[in-house]
C-alpha atoms as one frame of an Amber mdcrd trajectory, in Angstrom:
protein
 -34.570 -33.904  -1.475 -32.898 -37.211  -2.727 -29.205 -37.303  -2.576 -27.801
 -39.287  -5.601 -24.118 -38.833  -5.228 -21.119 -37.769  -3.082 -20.903 -34.359
  -4.664 -24.528 -33.444  -4.026 -24.014 -34.695  -0.351 -20.748 -32.329  -0.172
 -22.701 -29.415  -1.610 -25.397 -29.690   0.931 -22.982 -29.812   3.866 -21.529
 -26.553   2.788 -24.888 -24.895   2.183 -25.342 -25.786   5.560 -22.037 -24.547
   7.176 -21.121 -28.169   7.923 -18.172 -28.512   5.738 -14.340 -27.184   6.106
 -12.299 -26.970   3.017  -8.533 -27.686   3.557  -6.851 -25.774   0.833  -3.261
 -26.455   1.666  -1.148 -29.650   0.673  -1.954 -32.474   3.263  -0.297 -36.069
   3.505  -2.526 -39.234   3.126  -0.151 -40.955   5.264  -1.135 -40.176   8.931
  -1.467 -36.376   8.529  -5.125 -36.345   7.083  -6.136 -39.035   9.688  -4.617
 -36.975  12.538  -6.573 -33.625  11.405  -9.806 -35.867  11.178  -9.246 -37.557
  14.712  -8.883 -34.082  16.114 -11.902 -32.574  14.555 -13.942 -35.576  15.447
 -13.383 -35.396  19.125 -14.333 -31.512  18.932 -17.667 -30.417  20.144 -20.496
 -32.358  18.509 -18.153 -34.170  16.055 -16.814 -31.050  14.359 -17.481 -30.437
  10.622 -16.873 -32.697   7.524 -13.666 -32.078   5.792 -12.821 -31.770   2.267
  -8.879 -32.010   1.782  -8.416 -30.486  -1.746  -4.608 -31.206  -2.279  -3.600
 -34.596  -0.858   0.158 -34.927  -1.461   1.029 -36.733  -4.813  -2.667 -37.068
  -5.933  -4.917 -35.267  -8.028  -7.903 -36.606  -6.223  -9.525 -34.870  -3.141
 -10.335 -36.740  -0.069 -13.550 -36.117   2.111 -13.364 -37.251   5.733 -16.190
 -37.012   8.761 -19.012 -36.714   6.406 -21.271 -38.656   8.816 -19.731 -37.213
  11.804 -22.521 -35.447  13.759 -26.323 -36.190  14.414 -27.072 -33.298  12.038
 -25.010 -34.629   9.062 -26.612 -38.225   9.180 -29.949 -36.368   8.977 -28.909
 -34.407   5.970 -27.707 -37.377   4.629 -31.186 -38.838   4.683 -33.254 -36.005
   4.358 -34.792 -36.033   7.885 -34.999 -33.538  10.718 -34.129 -35.897  13.676
 -33.016 -39.302  14.079 -36.253 -40.547  15.848 -37.985 -40.125  12.347 -35.871
 -43.508  11.517 -37.694 -45.305  14.321 -41.029 -43.980  12.974 -40.284 -44.942
   9.569 -39.205 -48.473  10.438 -41.766 -48.938  12.801 -44.302 -48.098  10.308
 -42.889 -50.800   8.038 -42.854 -53.305  10.691 -46.471 -52.876  11.575 -47.180
 -54.587   8.401 -45.439 -57.815   9.587 -48.291 -59.723  11.946 -45.799 -61.884
  13.677 -42.295 -60.854  13.488 -39.919 -63.803  13.636 -36.145 -63.370  14.054
 -35.481 -66.488  12.077 -37.031 -65.246   8.945 -37.399 -61.346   9.538 -35.512
 -60.666   6.362 -38.193 -62.582   4.396 -41.031 -61.328   5.945 -39.751 -57.592
   5.149 -38.868 -58.378   1.792 -42.511 -59.706   1.019 -43.904 -56.303   1.948
 -44.888 -54.297  -0.900 -43.961 -51.243   1.145 -40.291 -52.435   1.149 -39.944
 -54.327  -2.187 -41.078 -51.077  -4.280 -37.788 -49.538  -3.339 -35.659 -52.140
  -5.256 -32.938 -50.839  -7.077 -33.361 -50.005 -10.883 -30.732 -51.559 -13.197
 -29.635 -49.251 -15.937 -27.498 -49.904 -18.928 -23.842 -49.039 -19.307 -24.436
 -46.629 -21.977 -26.544 -44.610 -19.545 -23.651 -44.018 -17.203 -21.500 -41.247
 -18.568 -19.844 -40.067 -15.606 -17.925 -43.385 -14.959 -14.998 -43.659 -17.369
 -12.546 -46.738 -17.243  -9.110 -45.871 -16.322  -6.981 -47.800 -18.978  -3.853
 -48.326 -17.015  -5.281 -48.838 -13.590  -3.316 -48.241 -10.686  -4.693 -48.145
  -7.093  -1.542 -46.087  -5.983  -2.535 -43.074  -7.370  -5.337 -42.703  -5.182
  -4.850 -40.821  -1.871  -6.204 -43.871   0.387  -5.148 -43.214   4.091  -2.865
 -44.571   6.794  -4.688 -43.920  10.132  -2.306 -45.127  12.735   1.647 -45.632
  12.732   1.579 -49.442  12.604  -1.492 -49.928  10.028  -0.639 -52.686   7.791
   3.011 -53.275   9.156   2.841 -57.065   8.650   3.104 -56.748   5.337   4.462
 -53.059   4.858   1.333 -51.739   3.142  -0.260 -48.931   5.285  -2.940 -47.531
   2.924  -6.447 -48.615   3.595  -9.626 -47.829   1.976 -11.626 -47.073   4.758
 -15.088 -46.572   3.301 -15.755 -48.935   0.893 -19.070 -50.405  -0.439 -18.230
 -54.125  -1.036 -20.391 -55.726  -3.478 -20.607 -59.736  -3.951 -23.046 -62.294
  -4.876 -23.786 -65.819  -4.548 -23.001 -68.029  -7.341 -25.324 -68.141 -10.282
 -26.499 -64.544 -10.090 -27.760 -65.275  -6.380 -29.045 -62.667  -3.979 -26.372
 -59.636  -3.768 -24.800 -58.208  -0.373 -23.058 -54.944   0.085 -21.001 -54.642
   3.030 -18.487 -52.354   4.378 -15.051 -54.392   4.887 -11.893 -52.734   5.161
  -9.784 -53.200   2.299  -5.701 -52.661   2.428  -3.905 -51.533  -0.600  -1.424
 -54.095  -1.355  -0.007 -52.530  -4.660  -1.059 -51.218  -7.940  -3.527 -53.993
  -8.858  -4.243 -56.081  -5.548  -6.189 -55.542  -2.325  -6.589 -57.665   0.995
  -9.903 -57.390   2.070 -10.901 -58.519   5.782 -14.385 -59.902   6.089 -15.909
 -61.826   9.358 -16.641 -65.516   8.969 -20.574 -65.741   8.494 -20.643 -62.155
   7.040 -22.643 -62.082   3.769 -19.177 -61.707   1.623 -17.770 -64.519   3.775
 -20.813 -66.790   3.035 -20.611 -66.103  -0.577 -17.093 -66.870  -0.812 -17.623
 -70.386   0.930 -20.235 -71.049  -1.849 -17.799 -70.205  -4.714 -14.957 -72.511
  -2.737 -17.424 -75.418  -2.775 -17.934 -74.955  -6.626 -14.027 -74.204  -6.969
 -14.519 -70.946  -8.490 -13.275 -67.383  -8.198 -15.352 -64.978  -6.649 -16.102
 -61.681  -8.388 -16.078 -58.642  -6.165 -16.910 -54.951  -7.028 -15.859 -51.986
  -4.666 -17.667 -48.882  -5.082 -16.633 -45.381  -3.258 -19.220 -42.922  -2.893
 -22.561 -43.029  -4.391 -25.787 -42.185  -2.531 -25.146 -41.381   1.206 -27.923
 -43.740   2.118 -26.138 -46.542   0.787 -22.992 -45.867   2.700 -25.044 -46.099
   5.880 -27.284 -49.084   4.899 -23.932 -50.871   3.867 -22.669 -50.448   7.450
 -26.024 -51.290   9.047 -26.190 -55.020  10.557 -29.438 -55.943   8.979 -31.505
 -58.935   9.596 -30.659 -62.025   7.713 -30.072 -61.332   3.988 -32.092 -58.263
   3.623 -30.856 -56.529   0.650 -28.817 -53.274   1.521 -29.554 -51.992  -1.799
 -33.344 -51.918  -1.361 -32.985 -50.721   2.421 -31.010 -47.632   1.164 -33.932
 -46.843  -1.110 -36.315 -47.256   1.798 -34.235 -44.987   4.074 -34.376 -42.338
   1.271 -37.534 -42.765  -0.110 -36.283 -43.599  -3.651 -35.115 -46.644  -5.492
 -31.254 -46.514  -6.321 -29.913 -46.653  -9.953 -27.364 -49.466 -10.343 -25.024
 -49.818 -13.364 -23.311 -53.069 -14.433 -19.652 -53.683 -13.992 -17.449 -53.673
 -17.154 -15.451 -57.170 -15.962 -17.327 -58.786 -13.198 -21.271 -59.843 -13.288
 -22.022 -57.219 -10.604 -24.000 -54.119 -10.276 -22.873 -50.962  -8.220 -24.381
 -47.576  -7.776 -24.401 -45.602 -10.964 -23.415 -42.547  -9.147 -20.225 -43.750
  -7.601 -17.040 -41.803  -7.650 -14.660 -44.814  -8.241 -15.433 -48.563  -9.037
 -12.614 -51.176  -8.680 -13.569 -54.614  -9.854 -11.913 -57.943  -9.377 -11.985
 -61.480  -8.378 -11.039 -63.296  -5.203  -9.609 -66.981  -5.274 -10.948 -68.646
  -2.220  -7.832 -70.535  -1.953  -5.456 -67.471  -1.708  -5.121 -65.365   1.269
  -2.462 -62.693   2.621  -1.805 -61.188   5.743  -3.762 -58.165   6.492  -3.383
 -55.926   9.268  -2.796 -54.757  12.039  -5.313 -52.091  12.179  -5.988 -49.247
  14.732  -9.568 -49.745  15.681 -12.145 -48.321  18.205 -10.843 -50.114  21.113
  -7.543 -47.642  21.297  -5.449 -50.787  20.387  -4.568 -52.805  17.210  -6.543
 -55.542  15.814  -3.911 -58.117  15.020  -2.915 -59.022  11.476  -4.531 -62.067
  10.286  -5.222 -63.947   6.853  -7.661 -61.822   4.374  -9.004 -62.388   0.949
  -6.616 -61.479  -1.898  -8.696 -59.400  -4.811  -6.882 -59.145  -7.951  -8.185
 -55.921  -9.853  -9.485 -56.359 -13.341 -10.647 -52.742 -13.858 -10.943 -49.182
 -12.212 -13.372 -46.805 -13.340 -13.694 -43.398 -12.218 -15.810 -40.098 -12.821
 -14.789 -36.850 -13.720 -13.582 -34.715 -10.717 -13.831 -37.637  -8.379 -13.774
 -37.195  -4.519 -12.475 -40.130  -2.309 -14.605 -40.800   0.676 -12.723 -41.989
   3.755 -13.029 -42.426   7.468 -10.732 -43.044  10.484 -11.424 -45.487  13.119
 -10.301 -45.084  16.556 -10.945 -44.330  20.125 -14.371 -42.631  20.472 -15.989
 -40.050  19.781 -15.338 -40.668  15.824 -17.332 -40.709  12.686 -18.530 -44.175
  12.882 -20.286 -43.579  16.385 -22.552 -41.151  14.810 -23.469 -43.471  11.894
 -24.281 -46.105  14.681 -26.452 -44.107  16.528 -28.487 -43.912  13.162 -28.692
 -47.687  13.415 -29.727 -47.487  17.111 -33.001 -45.756  16.290 -33.587 -48.189
  13.523 -32.846 -50.919  15.942 -35.059 -49.691  18.447 -37.738 -50.381  16.063
 -37.069 -53.899  15.575 -36.814 -54.649  19.254 -39.936 -52.849  20.184 -41.691
 -55.553  17.988 -39.806 -58.449  19.183 -39.638 -57.513  22.892 -42.867 -55.075
  23.816 -41.505 -54.332  26.878 -38.515 -52.437  25.493 -39.436 -48.835  25.660
 -35.919 -47.136  24.788 -32.445 -48.037  23.613 -29.204 -46.032  23.983 -25.736
 -46.723  22.677 -23.409 -45.018  24.729 -20.504 -43.786  22.094 -18.072 -45.848
  24.153 -20.031 -48.845  24.142 -21.296 -49.085  20.502 -18.737 -51.477  19.118
 -19.066 -54.030  21.902 -22.827 -54.350  21.093 -23.509 -52.800  24.467 -26.450
 -50.786  25.306 -28.890 -49.153  27.858 -32.292 -50.626  27.709 -35.252 -48.922
  29.202 -38.183 -51.257  30.086 -41.789 -50.129  30.583 -43.300 -51.355  33.931
 -40.443 -53.732  34.960 -41.274 -56.606  36.981 -39.129 -59.291  38.680 -37.862
 -61.590  36.021 -38.652 -59.359  33.192 -34.842 -58.124  32.959 -33.370 -61.976
  32.528 -36.147 -62.815  30.161 -35.577 -59.625  28.104 -31.527 -60.009  28.224
 -31.663 -63.679  27.151 -33.993 -62.759  24.362 -31.666 -59.707  23.181 -28.657
 -62.326  23.594 -30.223 -64.745  21.222 -30.218 -61.977  18.333 -27.179 -61.273
  16.092 -27.319 -57.613  17.234 -26.571 -58.517  20.866 -24.998 -61.831  20.438
 -21.418 -60.796  21.532 -22.837 -57.944  23.900 -20.495 -57.394  26.745 -22.854
 -55.427  28.964 -26.814 -54.631  29.011 -27.893 -52.314  31.551 -31.545 -52.422
  32.233 -33.327 -49.411  33.936 -36.922 -48.302  34.415 -38.493 -46.451  31.089
 -39.203 -43.368  33.555 -35.580 -42.817  33.941 -33.394 -41.087  30.965 -31.075
 -43.514  29.408 -29.312 -40.826  27.481 -28.376 -39.302  30.696 -25.032 -41.344
  31.536 -24.388 -39.581  34.886 -28.151 -40.676  35.914 -27.744 -44.133  34.699
 -24.548 -44.596  36.590 -26.030 -43.392  39.853 -28.931 -45.503  39.579 -26.854
 -48.544  38.728 -24.830 -47.944  41.925 -27.703 -47.119  44.097 -30.574 -49.379
  42.835 -28.820 -52.559  42.408 -27.816 -55.365  44.779 -25.089 -56.844  42.598
 -25.742 -60.523  44.458 -29.092 -60.492  42.781 -29.021 -58.046  40.007 -26.000
 -58.958  38.058 -26.929 -61.611  35.369 -24.649 -63.643  33.424 -25.291 -65.863
  30.271 -24.290 -69.696  30.281 -20.748 -68.807  28.820 -19.903 -66.381  31.231
 -18.849 -63.826  28.732 -21.914 -61.509  28.976 -23.667 -59.925  31.441 -26.829
 -57.554  32.099 -27.371 -55.284  35.208 -30.952 -54.859  36.539 -30.871 -51.308
  37.470 -34.542 -51.020  37.476 -34.973 -51.268  41.159 -38.237 -52.916  40.707
 -37.423 -55.656  43.443 -37.723 -52.973  46.158 -40.036 -50.337  47.240 -38.151
 -47.019  48.123 -39.554 -43.981  48.902 -37.726 -41.254  46.577 -36.874 -38.046
  47.783 -38.593 -35.139  46.480 -38.486 -31.104  47.290 -41.658 -29.456  48.306
 -43.197 -27.796  45.254 -44.298 -24.770  47.066 -40.792 -24.003  48.377 -39.103
 -24.615  44.805 -41.484 -22.140  43.408 -40.799 -19.593  46.147 -36.938 -20.112
  45.415 -37.351 -19.721  41.732 -39.070 -16.428  42.003 -36.619 -15.057  44.688
 -33.556 -16.179  43.077 -32.321 -12.751  41.913 -32.955 -11.518  45.284 -30.425
 -14.126  46.618 -27.866 -12.367  44.714 -26.961 -15.520  43.133 -27.097 -14.659
  39.263
């Protein structure tokens, strides 16, 4: 089943008992976020939440949509996340000599990938999206997540799950990223993107030309597009085509009304406007996954030129904070895709695990097949050279025979199979470290129970009276 929009996704979640409807009035300032935070931290991520009556707004809010392994699988039409590794591995098998420097171009050139390029449709074929004549961002129930969010400017509300579309000057290659957007008033947004990000590179190009940059923000649309926008894809690999690849069907894109960009035709809301490269505002602070606030800093100011909305629009939102949160489970989907990349780039890598508490520090547990002396440092340096682990605070390497998902056993191995004078490895900056917990430098005789006695104990367990 190909999910084309948020309404279909919500209906699928409800049919699978993965949705709770909140029928009472709730406040989009802190209250919805507090409810969502509590649910996210319940067993296996709790359920998705649909707040039907946000105070002062006619638009329902949906949160925690991707907040469990099962819901991520439902979003992509797969039975288990390992299917993503298989799918990506199958594609990469068509790349004879993967090269990180041009991997995006190598993938784009594959017919098995390019056939999922999005399809542009005419504006007349998008009956769902209607322009709001007197547009006003404050009518939407965008959330305040934490008490000090946006306090530098006094604007606490954020669009927390936006699909931000930009393109290079001259109808260049498009980019879709997920950057937080602070509502500054009826017609202004502060958008914070990192230097070197897709949108950041595009803005630099417009700055050189002395022109404003068109920006479009879409909310909702195909769930695969939301995941694709969050993934740190290699180079300038097109997120729209990747979303089509993920779900097995190209996306339909519709032209915007006031800017020369395309967005998913099935979006709930589309916000269009321009960013002047010379104009910035102070965005933040913003409560994040570290359990503290990222400080306020300069951000691009988007001046809105149009807002379109579908009938019965639902506002998707997420809450960022100490794990486990919804974004952790979205990142676990990326973990499975990244594993396929790593196996092609570093064949010694057998498995990859992101502990939920480490995900957003690019830190991971790496399983190596038949590790040998020197393999850990060689693999660590290779991973540090990729954008995915460039800022990794810690990489822990274990033997492939161990279960990297069992954090208790990984911790046990790290303490018992490492001699820190030799097995803690630092990069030249001293800011990144790797731990060799493979035990490959030593010959140890592992304890192992007697098999016959273990079988006897199992057979007599009831007799011992311990059940």
